[in-house]
C-alpha positions as CSV (number, residue, x, y, z in Angstrom):
1,M,16.1,-41.2,8.5
2,M,19.1,-41.5,6.2
3,G,20.7,-38.5,8.2
4,L,20.4,-40.4,11.4
5,E,21.5,-43.7,9.7
6,F,24.7,-42.3,8.1
7,M,25.6,-39.0,10.0
8,D,24.1,-39.9,13.4
9,K,22.1,-36.6,13.6
10,E,19.0,-35.1,11.9
11,P,20.0,-33.0,8.7
12,F,17.6,-30.1,9.5
13,E,16.1,-28.6,12.8
14,T,13.3,-27.0,10.8
15,V,11.4,-27.8,7.7
16,Y,9.2,-25.4,6.0
17,V,6.5,-27.0,3.8
18,H,5.0,-24.5,1.5
19,A,1.4,-24.7,0.0
20,L,0.6,-26.3,-3.4
21,V,1.0,-23.9,-6.3
22,R,-2.0,-24.0,-8.7
23,D,-3.1,-22.1,-11.8
24,K,-5.0,-19.0,-11.6
25,D,-8.4,-20.7,-11.5
26,G,-7.3,-22.9,-8.4
27,A,-7.0,-26.0,-10.6
28,K,-3.9,-28.3,-9.8
29,M,-1.3,-28.2,-12.6
30,S,-1.5,-31.3,-14.9
31,K,0.1,-32.0,-18.4
32,S,-3.2,-33.5,-19.3
33,K,-5.1,-30.3,-18.6
34,G,-2.6,-28.3,-20.4
35,N,-2.3,-25.8,-17.5
36,V,1.1,-26.2,-16.2
37,I,3.1,-23.0,-15.8
38,D,6.8,-23.1,-16.7
39,P,8.6,-20.7,-14.2
40,L,11.4,-20.0,-16.9
41,D,8.6,-18.6,-19.2
42,L,7.4,-16.4,-16.3
43,I,11.0,-15.1,-15.6
44,E,11.5,-14.3,-19.3
45,E,8.4,-12.2,-19.4
46,Y,8.3,-10.6,-15.9
47,G,11.6,-11.0,-14.3
48,A,12.9,-13.5,-11.5
49,D,12.3,-10.8,-8.8
50,A,8.7,-10.4,-9.6
51,L,8.0,-14.1,-9.7
52,R,9.9,-14.6,-6.4
53,F,8.1,-11.6,-4.7
54,T,4.7,-12.8,-5.9
55,L,5.2,-16.3,-4.6
56,A,6.3,-14.9,-1.3
57,I,3.7,-12.5,-0.7
58,M,1.0,-15.2,-1.8
59,A,2.6,-17.9,0.5
60,A,0.1,-17.8,3.4
61,Q,0.5,-20.7,5.6
62,G,-2.3,-23.4,5.1
63,R,-3.6,-21.8,1.9
64,D,-2.8,-22.9,-1.9
65,V,-1.3,-20.4,-4.1
66,K,-3.4,-19.5,-7.1
67,L,-0.5,-18.3,-9.5
68,D,-2.2,-15.7,-12.0
69,P,0.4,-14.1,-14.3
70,Q,-1.5,-10.8,-13.9
71,R,-0.4,-10.9,-10.2
72,I,3.2,-11.4,-11.2
73,A,2.7,-8.3,-13.7
74,G,1.4,-6.2,-10.6
75,Y,4.3,-7.0,-8.5
76,R,6.7,-6.2,-11.4
77,N,5.1,-2.9,-11.3
78,F,6.0,-2.7,-7.7
79,G,9.6,-3.1,-8.7
80,T,9.2,-0.3,-11.3
81,K,7.6,2.0,-8.6
82,L,10.7,1.5,-6.5
83,W,13.1,1.9,-9.2
84,N,11.4,5.3,-10.4
85,A,11.1,6.6,-6.6
86,T,15.1,5.9,-6.4
87,R,15.5,7.9,-9.8
88,F,13.6,10.7,-8.5
89,A,15.6,10.6,-5.1
90,E,18.9,10.7,-7.2
91,M,17.5,13.7,-9.2
92,N,17.0,15.5,-6.0
93,G,20.4,14.8,-4.4
94,A,19.5,12.0,-2.2
95,V,22.5,11.2,0.3
96,H,23.1,7.4,0.5
97,G,25.6,5.5,2.7
98,A,25.8,8.3,5.4
99,A,25.0,7.5,9.1
100,L,21.7,9.1,10.4
101,S,20.7,9.8,14.2
102,P,16.9,10.0,14.0
103,Q,16.9,11.8,17.2
104,S,18.5,14.7,15.7
105,L,15.8,15.3,13.0
106,T,13.8,18.4,13.2
107,L,11.1,17.9,10.6
108,P,8.0,15.9,11.7
109,L,7.9,14.5,8.2
110,N,11.3,13.0,8.5
111,R,10.5,11.8,12.2
112,W,7.2,10.2,10.9
113,I,8.8,8.2,7.9
114,L,11.5,7.0,10.5
115,T,9.0,5.8,13.1
116,E,7.1,4.0,10.2
117,L,10.3,2.5,8.9
118,S,11.1,1.2,12.5
119,R,7.6,-0.4,12.8
120,T,8.1,-2.0,9.3
121,I,11.5,-3.4,10.3
122,A,9.9,-4.9,13.4
123,E,6.8,-6.4,11.7
124,T,9.2,-7.7,9.1
125,N,11.6,-9.5,11.8
126,E,8.6,-11.1,13.7
127,A,7.0,-12.4,10.5
128,I,10.3,-13.9,9.1
129,A,11.1,-15.5,12.5
130,A,7.6,-17.2,12.4
131,Y,8.0,-18.4,8.8
132,R,5.1,-16.1,7.6
133,F,6.9,-14.8,4.6
134,N,3.8,-13.3,3.0
135,E,3.3,-11.1,6.0
136,A,6.9,-10.0,5.8
137,A,6.7,-9.2,2.1
138,G,3.3,-7.5,2.8
139,A,4.7,-5.2,5.4
140,I,7.6,-4.1,3.1
141,Y,5.1,-3.7,0.1
142,R,2.9,-1.3,2.1
143,F,5.7,0.9,3.4
144,V,7.4,1.3,0.1
145,W,4.4,1.8,-2.1
146,N,1.9,3.4,0.3
147,L,3.9,5.3,2.9
148,F,7.2,6.1,1.2
149,C,6.4,6.5,-2.4
150,D,3.0,7.8,-2.5
151,W,3.3,10.0,0.7
152,Y,6.7,10.7,1.7
153,L,8.1,11.8,-1.7
154,E,5.0,13.9,-2.3
155,L,5.1,15.6,1.1
156,S,8.7,16.2,0.7
157,K,8.6,18.3,-2.6
158,P,7.9,21.5,-1.0
159,Q,11.0,21.1,1.4
160,L,13.2,20.0,-1.7
161,S,12.2,23.2,-3.8
162,G,12.0,25.6,-0.8
163,E,14.3,28.1,0.3
164,D,15.2,26.5,3.7
165,K,18.5,24.9,2.9
166,D,18.7,22.9,6.2
167,A,15.2,21.4,5.6
168,A,16.3,20.4,2.1
169,D,19.4,18.8,3.1
170,E,17.6,17.0,6.1
171,V,15.0,15.4,3.6
172,R,18.0,14.5,1.0
173,H,19.7,12.8,4.0
174,V,16.7,10.9,5.2
175,T,15.5,9.9,1.7
176,G,18.8,8.3,1.0
177,Y,18.9,6.6,4.3
178,V,15.4,5.2,4.0
179,L,16.0,3.8,0.6
180,D,19.3,2.1,1.8
181,Q,17.1,0.3,4.4
182,V,14.4,-0.5,1.9
183,F,17.0,-2.1,-0.3
184,A,18.3,-4.2,2.5
185,L,14.7,-5.2,3.7
186,L,13.6,-6.2,0.3
187,H,16.8,-8.1,-0.9
188,P,15.8,-11.5,0.3
189,F,12.5,-11.1,-1.8
190,M,14.0,-9.1,-4.8
191,P,17.7,-9.7,-4.8
192,F,18.6,-8.8,-8.3
193,M,16.9,-5.4,-8.5
194,T,18.0,-4.3,-5.1
195,E,21.5,-5.3,-5.5
196,E,21.6,-3.1,-8.7
197,L,20.0,-0.3,-7.1
198,W,22.4,-0.7,-4.1
199,Q,25.4,-0.3,-6.5
200,V,23.8,2.6,-8.7
201,T,23.1,4.6,-5.9
202,A,26.8,4.7,-4.5
203,G,27.4,7.9,-6.7
204,E,31.0,8.5,-7.8
205,G,32.4,6.2,-4.9
206,T,31.8,2.5,-4.2
207,R,29.7,0.8,-1.5
208,E,31.8,-0.9,1.3
209,T,30.1,-4.2,0.5
210,L,27.7,-6.0,-1.6
211,L,24.1,-5.7,-0.4
212,C,24.0,-9.3,0.3
213,H,26.9,-8.9,2.8
214,A,25.4,-5.8,4.3
215,A,23.9,-5.5,7.7
216,W,20.2,-6.2,8.2
217,P,18.3,-3.0,9.0
218,A,18.0,-2.3,12.9
219,V,16.3,1.1,13.0
220,E,14.6,1.6,16.6
221,F,13.0,5.0,16.7
222,S,9.5,6.4,17.6
223,D,8.0,9.6,17.6
224,P,4.1,9.1,18.3
225,E,3.3,12.7,18.0
226,A,4.9,13.4,14.6
227,A,3.5,9.7,13.5
228,S,0.0,10.6,14.5
229,D,0.1,14.1,12.8
230,I,1.2,12.9,9.5
231,N,-1.1,9.7,9.5
232,W,-4.0,12.2,10.2
233,L,-3.0,14.2,7.3
234,V,-2.7,11.2,5.1
235,A,-6.0,9.8,6.2
236,L,-7.9,13.0,5.6
237,V,-6.5,13.6,2.2
238,S,-7.3,10.0,1.3
239,E,-10.8,10.3,2.2
240,I,-11.2,13.7,0.4
241,R,-9.7,12.1,-2.7
242,S,-11.9,9.1,-2.5
243,V,-15.1,11.4,-2.2
244,R,-14.1,13.4,-5.1
245,A,-13.5,10.2,-7.1
246,E,-16.8,8.7,-6.1
247,M,-18.9,11.9,-6.7
248,N,-17.3,12.7,-10.0
249,V,-15.9,16.0,-9.1
250,P,-14.0,17.5,-12.0
251,P,-10.0,16.9,-11.2
252,G,-9.1,20.5,-11.8
253,A,-11.9,21.9,-9.3
254,E,-10.9,23.4,-6.0
255,A,-13.4,22.2,-3.5
256,A,-14.2,23.7,0.0
257,L,-13.7,21.8,3.3
258,V,-15.6,22.3,6.3
259,A,-14.5,21.0,9.6
260,V,-17.8,20.3,11.8
261,D,-17.2,21.4,15.3
262,P,-13.6,20.2,15.5
263,D,-11.8,19.8,18.8
264,E,-8.6,21.8,19.5
265,E,-6.3,19.2,18.4
266,T,-7.9,19.0,15.0
267,A,-8.2,22.8,14.7
268,A,-4.5,22.9,15.3
269,R,-3.6,20.2,12.9
270,L,-5.7,22.0,10.3
271,K,-3.8,25.2,10.7
272,R,-0.5,23.3,10.8
273,N,-1.0,21.5,7.8
274,D,-2.9,24.0,5.9
275,L,-0.7,24.4,2.8
276,Q,-0.1,20.6,2.4
277,L,-3.7,20.0,2.8
278,R,-4.8,22.4,0.1
279,R,-2.2,21.1,-2.4
280,L,-2.7,17.5,-1.9
281,A,-6.5,17.5,-1.7
282,R,-7.0,20.4,-4.2
283,L,-8.8,22.6,-1.9
284,G,-9.7,26.3,-2.2
285,D,-11.1,27.1,1.3
286,V,-10.6,25.3,4.8
287,S,-13.0,26.5,7.3
288,T,-14.9,25.4,10.4
289,A,-18.6,25.5,11.5
290,A,-21.1,24.2,14.0
291,S,-22.9,22.0,11.5
292,A,-22.4,20.6,8.0
293,P,-23.7,22.7,5.0
294,A,-26.5,21.3,2.9
295,Q,-25.6,18.9,-0.1
296,A,-22.3,18.1,1.2
297,A,-20.4,14.8,1.1
298,Q,-19.1,13.9,4.6
299,V,-16.3,11.9,5.8
300,V,-15.0,11.1,9.4
301,V,-11.3,11.1,10.3
302,A,-10.1,10.6,13.9
303,G,-13.7,11.1,15.3
304,V,-14.2,14.5,13.6
305,T,-16.7,15.1,10.6
306,F,-15.4,17.0,7.5
307,A,-17.8,18.2,4.9
308,L,-17.2,19.0,1.1
309,P,-19.9,21.1,-0.2
310,L,-20.7,20.0,-3.7
311,A,-23.4,22.3,-4.7
312,G,-22.2,24.1,-7.9
313,M,-19.5,21.7,-8.4
314,I,-21.7,18.7,-9.5
315,D,-25.3,17.9,-10.6
316,V,-26.2,16.6,-7.1
317,E,-29.5,15.0,-8.2
318,A,-28.1,13.4,-11.4
319,E,-25.2,12.1,-9.2
320,R,-27.6,10.8,-6.7
321,A,-29.4,9.0,-9.5
322,R,-26.2,7.6,-10.9
323,L,-25.0,6.2,-7.5
324,T,-28.4,4.7,-6.8
325,K,-28.4,2.9,-10.2
326,A,-25.0,1.5,-9.7
327,K,-26.0,0.2,-6.2
328,K,-29.0,-1.5,-7.5
329,K,-27.0,-3.2,-10.3
330,A,-24.4,-4.5,-7.5
331,E,-27.4,-5.7,-5.3
332,D,-28.9,-7.6,-8.5
333,E,-25.5,-9.3,-9.1
334,M,-25.6,-10.4,-5.2
335,A,-29.0,-11.7,-5.7
336,R,-28.2,-13.6,-8.8
337,I,-25.1,-15.1,-7.1
338,D,-27.2,-16.0,-3.9
339,K,-29.6,-18.0,-6.0
340,K,-26.9,-19.9,-7.6
341,L,-25.2,-20.7,-4.3
342,S,-28.5,-21.6,-2.8
343,N,-28.9,-24.5,-5.4
344,E,-27.6,-27.5,-3.6
345,R,-27.0,-29.5,-6.9
346,F,-24.6,-26.5,-8.1
347,V,-22.7,-26.4,-4.9
348,A,-22.3,-30.3,-4.8
349,N,-21.4,-30.8,-8.4
350,A,-19.5,-27.6,-9.4
351,P,-15.7,-27.7,-8.8
352,E,-14.6,-26.2,-5.4
353,E,-12.7,-23.5,-7.1
354,I,-15.7,-22.4,-9.2
355,V,-18.0,-22.2,-6.0
356,E,-15.2,-20.3,-4.1
357,Q,-15.0,-17.8,-7.1
358,E,-18.8,-17.1,-6.8
359,R,-18.4,-16.5,-3.1
360,E,-15.5,-14.1,-3.8
361,K,-17.4,-12.2,-6.5
362,R,-20.4,-11.9,-4.1
363,E,-18.3,-10.4,-1.4
364,G,-17.0,-7.9,-4.0
365,Y,-20.3,-6.8,-5.0
366,R,-21.5,-6.5,-1.3
367,Q,-18.5,-4.2,-0.5
368,E,-19.3,-2.1,-3.6
369,A,-23.0,-1.9,-2.8
370,E,-21.9,-0.8,0.8
371,K,-19.7,2.0,-0.5
372,L,-22.2,3.2,-2.9
373,E,-24.8,3.4,-0.2
374,A,-22.6,5.4,1.9
375,A,-21.8,7.7,-1.1
376,V,-25.6,8.3,-1.5
377,A,-26.3,8.9,2.2
378,S,-23.4,11.5,2.2
379,L,-25.4,13.5,-0.3
380,G,-28.2,14.2,2.3
């Protein structure tokens, strides 16, 4: 109204109203309650970037933010993860600031990460344009932590230490290029750390501009075949690692993997990714069979069943008893919470945030029980 009165125009075309920031239990901050969180204290302990990123990734439209310092600590770890990934890249000669033509890449691994980077940029752009800052931050987080740090850098190690100089040079070029794009994507959310990384990765020279003045990433590349192949490898290794952890398979033990009646595409993928699969999933033997062997844990990836024979590696009956006991404990906790939530007086009188916490706990136990039930079933 004042803008119209004194300037003859509205001061803003768009106003973004963010949700209320509450304490970690969902209570509104109040001096009388003593639960007010001073952002300067959080910045002193965790850093401004960690606090800024936490608020962005939790700012879902229409939902209040429960600000738990432990969440801020977690996103500080995200910054540390990127910092360490950059150090690893620098130690291995990553090339920064150089132009890159994705179409000229020869390694499926590099074509995969550029395809995923392109998808992430598109997802981030769409989310920012719609003011869904939590979705934009989430897309960047998943790409950096899950795809780039956890998988690309791990999968690229054989090329970096191998004898194929051209392959190693291509990996170094792509690694530096992807990091430059990540710094730019993440800059609105973590400006201080990314600006620092932008400068320290300039090598002996200097960057042409500050990161805050650099062009926004605009990678448009897609190789569905390479992306599908590497994503299949990532999914299979993840499932195998999950089964090994659930079944208490000794970390140093090399398991066997049996593909049950695989189709031609899966058989080709197994052959093509044999070395990476053995190294990442700690496998001794990879074979195919018409049916799954006895006492084997089973997983399904892309419609094909894979079995890990566990006889001789673990005490199958003892493991079955352990999993069954854990499943019963989770189910007992669900029953206890159900009894509490079925009490009308409790639901009516308890603070809303306490009732919501109980519902969240129940969902967690339900998911745990389902996972344990699947693990028991996989033992046959």
